[in-house]
N, C-alpha and C positions, 0 to 999 in steps of 0.2 A: 768777951769770944776772943784770940789774939788776931791781931791785924794779916792777915796773908800776904800783901804788900808791903807794911811798912809803913802805909801812911793813911789808909783810910781801914776801918772796919767793917767788916764786910759780914753777913748774918746769915745762917741758913735759911733755907726755903720756908714758908708757916705753908701748914697744914690746910689754911684758906685757900691758899692760891693753887695749891694741888686740889683742893675742891672745884676750884673754878674751871681750871684748865680740864678737868675732867669733866665738868658738867658740858663745855664746849665739843669735847669729844665724843660724846655721849649718843651720838647718831651713827658713830661707826661699831662693829660689831670689834668683840676681843681686845677692847683696851684693858690694859692692865698696867700695876705700878710695884716698885718695888723701893721702901726707904734702903735710901745709902749714903753713911754717914752725913745728916742733916740734909740731903736733898732728894730728890725723885728719880727714878728711872723710868721712863715711858716705855711700855711693850705693846706693839699690834702685831697680832697674830701670831704669839710668841718672840718676834722678833724686836731686840731693841732696836727704837727709830728715834727715841733723843731723850731728854728729859727735863727737868726742873731744876736750875742753878741759881741761888740767890733771888728768887720769885722772877725767873725769865725763863721763857718756855723756849728752850734750844732744841733745835735736830741735827740729825748727821748731814753731812755735806755730799750727799748722792749727786750722782749727775741730773736727775729729775726735779730734785729739791732746788740746787743750784739755779737748773733753767725758770722753775715755779717762782720761784724767790729772789729772781735775779735783783733785785734792788735793796736786799736785806742786809743788816748788818752781819757782818760775821765775829764772833763774841766765843772768849776764851771762857769756859764754864769753870774751870778752877786752873790755877796752878799749877804747871806743866802741862794742861789737859791740849789736846788738839782744839784747834776754832770749829766751831759749829756755826749754825746760822739762826741768828736770833729769828722766830716765826714775831712778824708785825702787826697781823691785823688777829689776834685767836677768838675776836666773836665774828668772824666770819666761817662761818661752820661746812659751808660748801667747800671754798678755800683748802679748810683741812683735808677735806675729805678727798679733794682730788690729789691733795699732797701725799696724805698716807699712802693711799691707793698705787699711786705714782711709784714712791719711794720704794713701798713692801718688795718687787721683786729683784731689786737692789742690795737690798741688805744680807748681811749674810747670818745663815741659822746661829738660833742660839744652844750655845752646848749643854748639854742636860747635865746636874750633878749625877756621879753614882752613888 
């Protein structure tokens, strides 16, 4: 792979990490994903809630997410991307459910392809 920033080689996310994250989200209804350029976009009830970038689970910085994950680091998902919140404890299923349910009303509807 080509380096993204010229100093370190970053790799695309692994399918194993995707499966691990999906298992942690398995208590939530209507979770879906789409592979995109070696990474994975995560959907909740049809809305983009975040994604897996370089084996990091990141969510959009909605007001609810910023409040619930107040101490979590902000990360750039890819060069030129907007900062997102890195989920610090992806094994905490109760936290994930609280986070996703609080974020959902703040997320824009996904455009349907014609």
